[in-house]
N, C-alpha and C positions, 0 to 999 in steps of 0.2 A: 503495498499499498503506499503510494508517493502521495504527501498532499504539497499541496500550494504551499501550506504557509503554515509549515511546526508549531510553532511561538504562540502562535494567536489563535482560538479557537473561530471559525470562521463557515459562516448556513455552505458553503460552496463545498471544502471538504469535510464539514458533518455528510451532507451528502454524499461522498463516492466514498464516507467510513460507513453508510446507512447500507446500501450496494454491498460491499467488499462484505457485513456480514446477514448476509440472502438474503434481508428486499429485492421483492423484483421488480423493475421499473418497472414493470406493470401495473402494480399499482400504486410507486406513485406516480405519473409519466410526470414529465416537459417537457416546455419546449424551447426554442429561439426567436426570440423580434430583430429584427434589421435595422436601422438609423432610423431609430427610438429618437423621439421626440418629446416630452413631459411640457407644459405651462403653470406657470402657479395657481393655477384655477383645477390641474388635476384632467388637462383632458389630452389623451396620448394619439399620436401618431406612427405611422409605421412602415417605412417599404416597403417589407414584409414578413414570412415566417414559416416557421418549417417549426412541428412537432404540434405537442397539444399546444392551443392555448383555449384555454379559459375559465371563468373568474372569480372568481377568491383565492384567484395561484399566484403567489409571490414575487414580481420583480426581484432578481438581484442582478451587479452585475458596477463597473468602472466606476466611477460615481455615485451610485446609489450608496446615502449613508447609513440613511433607517430604512426601515421594510417600507414597500408598495405595494398597495392588494389593488390586481386587478379588481376594477367596480362595474366596469361592460366593456364589450367587445362584437364588436360588430363582423363578425368573424373574416373580417376583410386588413384590415389598413388602421382601425380609430379607433377610441373605449375610454376612458375617465381611469382615475385611479385613483387610491384612495390612503393614506391623508397626501391631500397634497403637499408638495414639495416649496418647500420654502422657496427657494432658482431654479427656474428652470434651465430643466437639465435637456441633454443633447447627447445620446450613448450609442456608439455602432451598432455595442452588440449587448444585447441582453435576456439572459438567461431567465425561465418561467420557472419555481419549481412551484411544487403540489403546498401548499399551507399550514400540513400538519408535521411539510416540515423542518417551518420556523418558530413553529410555536409551540416543538417537541426541543431542540436549539435555544429557541429565550431560556426557560425552564430550565434545562442543562448549565446554562452558562451563571443564569442568577443564580443558584442553589445549589454550586460548585461553591467550596473556601477558595480562596485566590491566594496562590501559594505566597510564599515566604521570598523572598529577591534572588537568593542561593539556591533553589529548588530550579532542576532542570524545568523548561517549560513546556515538553512535552508531557508530562506528569498529568499535568493541569489541566493541558487537552484535552488527551483520552479521558481522562475521568470526567469531563464535560459531556465529551461526547456518551460515554457508556452510560450516564444521566439518563443524559438528554434520548440515547435509543429507548431506552428503560420507558421512557413516556411516550415513546413513539410506540410503543406495540400497546401503553395503553390505549391513545386515546385516534391513532386516526381510524379508519374506514376504507375499510374496500372498496376500490374498483369493480365496473359492473366486469359479472363475469369471472372477479378476484374471491377466494378466499383467504390468502397470506396471514392476517389483520386478523380474527376471524379465528381464526386456526389457532394463532399462541395465544390468545387472549385465553384458551380452552384450556392449550400446553400449559400454560403459565398458573393456571387459575386465576387471571388478573381483575375478574368483575368475579370473586367471589372474598369476604373478610376474615379474615387470618387474625384472629386475639393471641395468639403469640407462635411460636415452636414447639414440635410436640415434643417433652424429654421423657418419657417412658411411654414403653405401648411391653401388649406386652398379651398370649392370650392362652391355654390349660398348658398347651408343653413350652415352648417359650416365654421368657417376657425379659425387656430390656431397656433401662434406663439410662442416659446422658446428663455429663455432666451440661448444668450451665452454666457458661458463660456469666461475669455477673452486667456485662454490659447491654444482655438481653433483656435486662425489666428494666430501663430504664428511653428505650429504643419506644416512638409515638408511631402511630397509626401509621402515616409518610415514610419509618426505615422501617416495617413491618412490611411494608408492602415489597420494597427494592431488594429482601430478603430473597422468592420467586422468582427471582429473573438471574440473568449469566450476570447482566449488565449493572443490572440496578445492584449487586452485593459487589460487583468493580467498584464502584462508584461509592460503595459502607465503607468497603477500604480503606480508600482515599481521606475518606477522610479522619475515620480511626488513628488514620499517623501521628491526627494532628496533638494526639493524648486524652486522658482522660475526662476530661474535662464538659466536650461539646456537647452540644443538650440535642439530645433523643436521637444519639450516633453511641457514643462512650459510658 
């Protein structure tokens, strides 16, 4: 896996990470607009497009500093975006991504602990993407004819409530009891949920490196 910027979390690299983790492109369609202009009222024009262009998708590209969502699209060369940019934009190429990628990415970046200056940046970047991947599996809706996200939610039990991990189980023939780590007693609903997927667990492992007094984690 090669990131375009391995030192800073960014949506384009997260999209690549998601694909590498096995999410089918058919369930997260993408598109490209060329010759894009957006005025301060949010009116968009483009000289051409390829792939999927649909209302609700998020525009990314050089010069776009904050998420812009496609609010309307005439099917050929014009539409509107929201929110309207503070300054007019002229972009050679803009990529359109699923809004679920943006929402999951935002959650990952905003909920991951910022590292100290001497920590390798890639550790923070990967922790952001791992938490975002967990969130994506929870929130993304399948495209018509696709079932990936529905299957993942079933596989990992993401729609069921877990009051805590099982530490003892048995029947008439066998009985097993696991030692209960102290940190499990302090987990919140959200961090208990992270235990369900490998990406969530990796995210939690990152947070626990910060010590014994991280609320809801350790």
